[in-house]
C-alpha positions in Angstrom: -2.4 12.2 -16.7 1.0 10.6 -16.1 1.8 13.4 -13.7 -1.2 12.6 -11.6 -0.2 8.9 -11.4 3.3 10.0 -10.2 1.6 12.1 -7.5 -0.4 9.1 -6.4 2.6 6.7 -6.5 5.1 8.8 -4.6 5.1 10.3 -1.1 6.5 13.5 -2.6 8.0 14.8 -5.8 11.3 16.4 -4.8 12.5 19.1 -7.3 16.1 18.4 -6.7 15.7 14.7 -7.6 13.4 15.2 -10.7 13.2 18.8 -11.9 11.4 17.9 -15.1 8.6 16.0 -13.3 8.3 18.8 -10.7 7.8 21.5 -13.3 5.6 19.3 -15.4 3.2 18.8 -12.5 3.3 22.4 -11.6 2.6 23.5 -15.2 -0.3 21.0 -15.8 -1.9 20.8 -12.3 -5.0 22.8 -13.5 -6.0 19.9 -15.8 -6.6 17.5 -12.9 -7.0 19.9 -9.9 -10.8 19.4 -9.9 -10.4 15.6 -9.7 -8.0 16.0 -6.8 -10.0 18.6 -4.8 -13.6 18.0 -5.6 -13.7 14.2 -6.2 -11.0 12.9 -3.9 -11.1 15.8 -1.4 -7.2 15.8 -1.3 -4.9 18.7 -0.6 -2.1 19.3 -3.1 0.9 21.0 -1.4 3.2 22.9 -3.8 6.4 24.3 -2.3 9.7 25.5 -3.9 11.4 22.2 -2.9 8.7 19.6 -3.5 5.1 18.8 -4.4 3.0 16.5 -2.2 -0.5 15.0 -2.7 -1.9 14.2 0.7 -3.4 10.7 0.1 -5.6 9.9 3.1 -7.6 6.7 2.4 -11.3 6.2 3.1 -10.3 3.8 5.9 -7.0 2.1 7.1 -6.1 -1.2 5.6 -3.4 -3.8 6.6 -1.5 -3.3 3.3 -1.1 0.5 3.8 2.1 0.2 5.8 5.5 1.2 4.6 6.7 -1.8 2.5 10.3 -1.3 3.4 9.5 -1.8 7.1 9.1 -5.3 8.6 9.0 -4.5 12.3 7.0 -2.1 14.6 10.3 -0.8 15.9 11.1 0.6 12.5 7.9 2.7 12.5 8.8 4.0 15.9 12.4 4.9 14.8 10.9 6.7 11.8 8.6 8.8 14.0 11.6 9.5 16.3 13.5 10.8 13.3 10.6 13.1 12.3 10.5 14.4 15.9 14.3 14.9 15.9 14.1 16.8 12.6 11.4 19.1 13.9 14.0 21.2 15.6 16.4 21.2 12.7 16.5 24.1 10.2 17.0 23.5 6.5 20.7 22.6 5.7 21.4 22.2 9.4 23.9 19.3 9.9 23.9 16.6 12.5 25.8 13.3 13.1 24.4 9.9 13.5 25.2 9.7 17.2 23.1 12.8 17.8 20.2 10.9 16.5 20.9 7.6 18.3 21.1 9.5 21.6 17.8 11.2 20.9 16.1 7.9 20.1 17.5 6.4 23.3 15.8 9.2 25.3 12.6 9.3 23.3 11.8 5.6 22.9 9.3 4.6 25.5 8.6 0.9 25.0 12.1 -0.4 26.0 15.7 0.7 26.5 17.3 0.8 23.1 20.7 -0.9 23.1 22.8 0.0 20.0 25.2 -2.9 20.7 22.3 -5.2 19.5 22.7 -5.8 15.8 19.0 -6.0 15.0 18.5 -2.4 16.5 21.3 -1.1 14.3 20.0 -2.9 11.2 16.5 -1.5 11.8 17.8 2.1 12.1 19.9 1.7 8.9 16.8 0.7 7.1 14.9 3.7 8.4 17.7 6.1 7.6 17.9 4.8 4.0 14.1 5.3 3.7 14.4 8.8 5.0 17.2 9.5 2.5 15.1 8.1 -0.4 12.2 10.4 0.7 14.5 13.4 0.6 14.0 14.2 4.3 17.8 14.2 4.9 21.0 14.2 2.9 24.2 12.2 3.5 27.1 14.7 3.5 29.8 12.3 4.6 30.1 8.6 5.6 28.2 5.4 5.0 25.3 4.3 7.3 26.0 0.7 6.4 29.1 1.0 8.6 26.8 1.4 11.6 25.9 -2.3 11.1 29.5 -3.2 12.0 29.9 -0.9 14.9 27.7 1.4 17.0 30.6 3.9 17.0 30.4 4.5 13.2 29.5 8.1 12.4 27.7 9.7 9.4 27.2 13.4 8.7 23.7 14.2 7.7 21.9 17.4 6.7 18.2 18.2 7.2 16.4 19.3 4.0 13.5 20.9 6.0 11.0 18.8 4.2 10.3 16.5 7.2 7.9 18.9 8.8 5.5 18.3 5.8 5.6 14.5 6.2 3.1 14.2 9.0 -0.3 15.7 8.5 -1.7 18.2 11.0 -4.6 17.3 13.2 -7.2 19.7 14.5 -7.0 18.1 17.9 -3.9 17.7 20.1 -2.6 14.1 20.1 -2.2 14.3 23.9 -5.9 14.6 24.1 -6.5 11.3 22.4 -6.7 8.3 24.8 -6.4 5.4 22.3 -6.0 4.6 18.7 -9.8 4.7 18.1 -9.7 8.4 18.9 -6.9 8.8 16.3 -8.9 6.9 13.7 -12.0 8.9 14.4 -10.0 12.2 14.0 -8.6 11.0 10.7 -11.5 9.2 9.1 -14.6 10.1 11.1 -15.8 12.9 8.8 -15.6 10.7 5.8 -18.4 8.5 7.2 -20.9 11.3 7.0 -23.5 9.8 4.6 -24.4 13.2 3.1 -22.9 15.3 0.4 -19.2 15.8 -0.4 -17.8 13.6 2.4 -19.6 10.6 1.0 -18.5 11.4 -2.5 -14.8 11.8 -1.4 -15.0 8.5 0.5 -16.3 6.6 -2.5 -13.7 8.1 -4.9 -10.9 7.3 -2.5 -12.1 3.7 -2.2 -12.1 3.2 -5.9 -8.7 4.9 -6.2 -6.8 3.0 -3.5 -8.7 -0.3 -2.9 -8.8 -3.3 -5.2 -12.6 -3.5 -5.1 -15.7 -1.9 -3.4 -17.9 -4.9 -2.5 -21.7 -4.9 -2.5 -22.0 -5.2 1.3 -25.5 -4.1 2.3 -24.8 -4.5 6.0 -21.9 -2.1 6.2 -22.5 1.0 4.0 -24.1 2.2 0.8 -20.9 2.9 -1.2 -21.6 0.3 -3.8 -25.1 1.7 -4.3 -23.6 5.2 -4.6 -21.3 4.0 -7.4 -24.3 2.4 -9.2 -26.3 5.5 -8.9 -23.5 7.9 -10.1 -21.8 5.4 -12.4 -21.6 7.8 -15.4 -19.9 10.8 -13.7 -17.6 8.4 -11.8 -16.6 6.5 -14.9 -16.0 9.8 -16.8 -13.8 11.2 -14.0 -11.5 8.2 -13.8 -11.3 7.8 -17.6 -10.6 11.5 -18.2 -8.0 11.9 -15.4 -6.3 8.5 -15.2 -7.5 6.5 -18.2 -8.9 3.9 -15.8 -12.1 2.1 -16.6 -14.9 1.6 -14.0 -16.4 -1.9 -13.8 -19.6 -2.4 -11.9 -20.7 -6.0 -11.2 -23.5 -7.5 -9.2 -21.2 -8.1 -6.2 -18.7 -5.2 -6.4 -17.3 -2.3 -8.3 -13.6 -1.6 -9.2 -11.5 0.3 -11.6 -9.3 -1.5 -14.2 -6.0 0.0 -15.2 -4.5 0.0 -18.6 -1.3 -2.0 -19.4 0.8 1.2 -19.3 -0.8 2.6 -16.2 2.4 3.5 -14.5 1.2 2.0 -11.2 3.6 -0.3 -9.5 1.6 -2.6 -7.2 -1.1 -4.1 -9.4 -2.9 -7.4 -9.9 -2.6 -9.3 -12.1 1.1 -9.0 -12.5 4.2 -11.1 -13.5 5.5 -11.1 -9.9 5.9 -14.5 -8.3 3.1 -14.1 -5.8 0.8 -12.6 -8.5 1.3 -15.5 -10.8 0.7 -18.1 -8.1 -2.5 -16.3 -7.1 -3.9 -16.3 -10.6 -3.7 -20.1 -10.6 -5.1 -20.4 -7.1 -8.0 -18.4 -8.3 -8.3 -20.7 -11.3 -8.4 -23.8 -9.0 -11.0 -22.2 -6.8 -13.2 -21.4 -9.7 -12.8 -25.0 -11.0 -13.8 -26.4 -7.6 -16.9 -24.1 -7.6 -17.9 -25.2 -11.1 -17.5 -28.9 -10.0 -19.7 -28.2 -6.9 -16.8 -29.1 -4.6 -17.0 -25.7 -3.0 -20.3 -24.2 -1.9 -21.1 -20.5 -2.7 -23.3 -18.7 -0.2 -26.1 -16.2 -1.2 -23.5 -13.4 -0.5 -21.2 -14.9 -3.3 -18.6 -16.0 -0.8 -17.0 -19.4 0.0 -16.0 -20.3 3.6 -13.3 -22.9 4.1 -11.0 -23.9 7.0 -7.4 -22.8 7.3 -6.3 -26.3 6.5 -8.4 -26.5 3.4 -6.9 -23.2 2.3 -3.4 -24.6 2.8 -4.2 -27.7 0.8 -5.7 -25.5 -1.9 -2.4 -23.6 -2.4 -0.2 -26.7 -2.2 -2.4 -28.6 -4.7 -2.2 -25.6 -7.0 1.6 -25.6 -6.9 1.7 -29.3 -7.5 -0.6 -28.9 -10.5 0.7 -25.7 -12.1 4.0 -25.1 -10.4 6.2 -25.8 -13.4 5.5 -22.3 -14.6 6.1 -20.6 -11.2 9.3 -18.7 -10.4 12.0 -20.8 -8.8 11.6 -19.3 -5.4 7.9 -20.2 -5.3 8.6 -23.7 -6.5 11.2 -24.1 -3.8 9.4 -22.4 -0.8 8.4 -24.6 2.1 4.7 -25.2 2.4 4.5 -22.9 5.4 6.2 -20.0 3.6 4.3 -20.2 0.3 1.0 -20.4 2.2 1.9 -17.4 4.3 3.0 -15.4 1.3 -0.1 -16.1 -0.8 -2.5 -15.6 2.1 -0.9 -12.2 2.7 -1.0 -11.3 -1.0 -4.7 -12.3 -1.4 -5.7 -10.4 1.8 -4.0 -7.3 0.5 -5.9 -7.5 -2.7 -9.3 -8.1 -1.0 -9.6 -11.7 -2.3 -9.9 -13.3 1.1 -10.6 -12.5 4.7 -9.4 -14.4 7.7 -11.8 -14.9 10.7 -10.6 -17.1 13.5 -10.1 -20.6 12.0 -11.9 -19.8 8.8 -10.8 -18.3 5.4 -13.5 -16.4 3.5 -13.0 -16.5 -0.3 -14.4 -13.3 -1.7 -16.0 -12.6 -5.2 -12.9 -10.9 -6.7 -11.2 -14.3 -6.9 -13.5 -15.5 -9.7 -13.0 -12.5 -11.9 -9.2 -12.8 -12.5 -7.7 -16.3 -13.2 -4.5 -17.6 -14.8 -4.2 -20.0 -17.8 -1.1 -21.3 -19.6 -1.0 -21.2 -23.4 -2.3 -24.5 -24.9 1.1 -25.5 -26.1 2.9 -24.4 -22.9 3.7 -27.8 -21.5 4.8 -29.1 -24.8 7.2 -26.2 -25.3 8.3 -26.7 -21.7 9.1 -30.3 -22.2 11.2 -29.5 -25.3 13.4 -27.0 -23.5 
């Protein structure tokens, strides 16, 4: 069970980094192979150097990017590195300047100038990410020195694993005219409403998404979950110890306290705590009839009303927030909480409106009854 969670949480399990986990997965894979193959429709790649679960979602979401990256350029640098490594054999060495010269020639959007600090900083971030993944090894030198001078050199070694990082497509990428073609190549089959494709899509949504809403206009995934509730519930409980909850307006899986999953809600992280109390404030306003709920169980407010909601929540409950969230400017705290709530399917943003979604009312925060008394005595 824990091995399956490790496969879900990590890009790859590198044997050299964690031999015990590598062999534990290899020895026990038969116990959850059916869940991976038949329910999720995922491929499990087992090689001498690593094990990788190919986690293709049911559809792309904004939160599915690489959390270490903050700029589009870093994604392009990462793809440039993967292209550069395609021609490198396992244990073949190269120096940093070999890579920077390759990126200069391969980068199409602009001329990359390594005298610009932000370019060097972005490449360092991507190199460290590649090292963490196990795609390369550092044999000599420190990539942080590149931040001080574009002449700094580092000796790297290819592990040969990079060629398994990008999934293979049945169609040549050169034949695709736009990103819609790429999305259709990746996700198109999953939207076949019949048989195993539909089943795989629903299981992937429950695995990777915070909630599957009852949206009659879009698809029938919620109805599928209702109709096959028992086998779906059994599959998640048996393989992950997660519990399926089906409500009138949505379905989701709830994780145990020791689930081993990193990015969850609710959590004790600063943005998670703030969101719990934003949710509490929203529910209170609904109960007081100060916010109107539509027949679809949503609330529509303006961007300014959403901003006021978050600031009022901080004024009311902020003494228990982390210091950084107490001190953030109004603009920053609103931006961070909006992003967090969007990532967890609690809100949608449409033009100048914020749509509050049903998940908000299901998880709220509350201080202990004696909290403020204890706080004042500290």
